[in-house]
C-alpha positions as CSV (number, residue, x, y, z in Angstrom):
1,X,-23.8,7.9,-14.7
2,X,-24.5,7.0,-11.2
3,X,-23.0,8.5,-8.7
4,X,-23.2,5.4,-5.9
5,X,-20.6,3.1,-5.1
6,X,-21.0,-0.1,-6.8
7,X,-19.4,-3.1,-5.0
8,X,-19.9,-5.4,-8.4
9,X,-17.6,-3.0,-10.4
10,X,-14.5,-5.2,-11.4
11,X,-12.5,-3.3,-13.6
12,X,-12.3,-1.2,-16.6
13,X,-10.4,0.6,-19.1
14,X,-11.1,4.2,-18.8
15,X,-9.9,6.6,-16.7
16,X,-13.2,8.1,-15.7
17,X,-14.5,5.0,-14.2
18,X,-11.4,3.8,-12.2
19,X,-11.5,7.2,-11.1
20,X,-15.0,7.4,-10.2
21,X,-14.1,4.2,-8.2
22,X,-11.8,5.6,-6.6
23,X,-13.8,8.9,-5.3
24,X,-16.9,7.3,-4.5
25,X,-15.1,4.2,-2.4
26,X,-15.9,4.1,0.8
27,X,-13.5,4.4,3.7
28,X,-13.0,1.1,4.5
29,X,-12.4,0.0,0.8
30,X,-9.6,3.2,0.6
31,X,-7.2,1.8,3.1
32,X,-6.5,-1.0,0.0
33,X,-5.9,1.8,-2.2
34,X,-3.5,3.0,0.1
35,X,-1.1,-0.1,-0.6
36,X,2.7,0.4,-1.4
37,X,5.5,-2.0,-3.3
38,X,7.3,-4.1,-0.3
39,X,11.0,-4.4,-0.5
40,X,12.9,-6.8,-2.1
41,X,13.9,-8.3,1.2
42,X,10.0,-7.8,2.4
43,X,9.0,-9.0,-0.9
44,X,11.0,-12.6,0.1
45,X,10.1,-13.1,3.9
46,X,6.2,-12.3,3.4
47,X,5.7,-13.5,-0.4
48,X,3.7,-10.7,-1.5
49,X,4.5,-7.7,-3.4
50,X,2.4,-4.9,-1.9
51,X,0.8,-3.9,1.5
52,X,-1.6,-1.4,2.6
53,X,0.1,1.7,4.6
54,X,0.0,2.5,7.9
55,X,1.2,5.1,10.3
56,X,4.3,4.0,11.6
57,X,5.8,2.3,8.7
58,X,9.0,3.0,7.4
59,X,9.3,4.0,3.9
60,X,11.3,4.9,1.3
61,X,10.3,7.9,-1.2
62,X,11.1,6.6,-4.8
63,X,9.8,9.9,-6.9
64,X,9.9,13.6,-6.8
65,X,12.0,16.1,-4.7
66,X,12.4,14.1,-1.6
67,X,13.2,10.6,-3.3
68,X,15.5,8.4,-1.8
69,X,14.9,9.9,1.9
70,X,13.3,8.0,4.4
71,X,10.9,8.4,7.5
72,X,8.1,7.0,9.2
73,X,4.8,7.7,8.5
74,X,3.2,10.4,10.4
75,X,-0.3,10.5,9.0
76,X,-2.7,8.7,6.9
77,X,-4.8,10.5,4.7
78,X,-7.8,8.3,3.9
79,X,-10.1,10.7,2.5
80,X,-7.6,12.1,0.1
81,X,-5.6,8.8,-0.3
82,X,-2.2,10.1,0.7
83,X,0.3,10.1,3.4
84,X,2.5,12.3,5.1
85,X,6.2,11.1,6.6
86,X,8.0,12.2,9.6
87,X,10.8,15.1,9.2
88,X,9.8,15.8,5.3
89,X,8.6,19.2,5.3
90,X,8.5,22.1,3.1
91,X,9.2,25.9,3.8
92,X,6.9,28.0,3.2
93,X,7.5,31.9,2.4
94,X,6.6,33.2,5.8
95,X,8.9,30.3,7.5
96,X,6.0,27.8,8.6
97,X,7.6,24.2,8.2
98,X,4.3,22.2,6.1
99,X,4.4,18.5,6.1
100,X,4.5,17.0,2.3
101,X,1.8,14.3,1.3
102,X,3.3,11.6,-0.6
103,X,0.7,9.3,-3.1
104,X,1.5,5.7,-1.8
105,X,2.7,5.1,-5.7
106,X,5.6,6.5,-5.3
107,X,7.0,5.2,-1.7
108,X,8.3,1.4,-1.1
109,X,7.9,0.2,2.2
110,X,11.2,-0.6,3.7
111,X,9.6,-1.7,7.3
112,X,6.1,-2.9,8.5
113,X,4.8,-1.5,11.9
114,X,3.6,-5.0,13.2
115,X,2.2,-3.7,16.6
116,X,-1.1,-4.6,15.5
117,X,-1.5,-8.5,15.8
118,X,-4.1,-8.4,13.3
119,X,-2.1,-7.3,10.5
120,X,1.0,-10.0,11.5
121,X,-1.9,-12.4,11.2
122,X,-3.0,-11.3,7.4
123,X,0.7,-12.2,6.9
124,X,0.7,-15.1,8.2
125,X,-2.2,-16.3,6.5
126,X,-1.4,-15.1,2.9
127,X,1.8,-16.5,3.5
128,X,0.6,-19.7,4.4
129,X,-1.8,-20.0,1.6
130,X,1.2,-19.4,-0.9
131,X,3.0,-22.4,0.2
132,X,0.1,-24.4,0.1
133,X,-0.3,-23.7,-3.6
134,X,3.5,-24.6,-4.3
135,X,3.3,-27.6,-2.4
136,X,0.0,-28.9,-4.7
137,X,1.7,-27.4,-8.0
138,X,4.9,-29.6,-6.7
139,X,2.6,-32.6,-6.2
140,X,0.9,-31.8,-9.6
141,X,4.6,-32.0,-11.7
142,X,5.7,-35.2,-9.9
143,X,2.5,-36.9,-10.8
144,X,2.6,-35.5,-14.4
145,X,5.8,-37.2,-14.7
């Protein structure tokens, strides 16, 4: 099997091909792989189900030892596709505290960091597209009846 990343790859049922796609993905596409679900309030507000994680977002842990704990993202590791959260640390045998890393699938975004203007534009753009599609559907239903 070729090791080079394929831009034409769409999807496969085979887990090995999915794993290969994620492992060989370039950094600019890996950011999309670091997506996490939005809370119900944010889903209604932005009309989206998930969004890529970024430093400064407030997230809630949904699985594991730290379940139901919330915190701000302190670091994003694109290479290993994982995220660390402030104040969620584990104590080693020698007494030192180490950050715990989480997979984005086990997190839920409670609050988005909107300091970056580009991120706001993306959210608004997606929201406007959804509204336009809904208006088209309403027009089609009116014309059909």
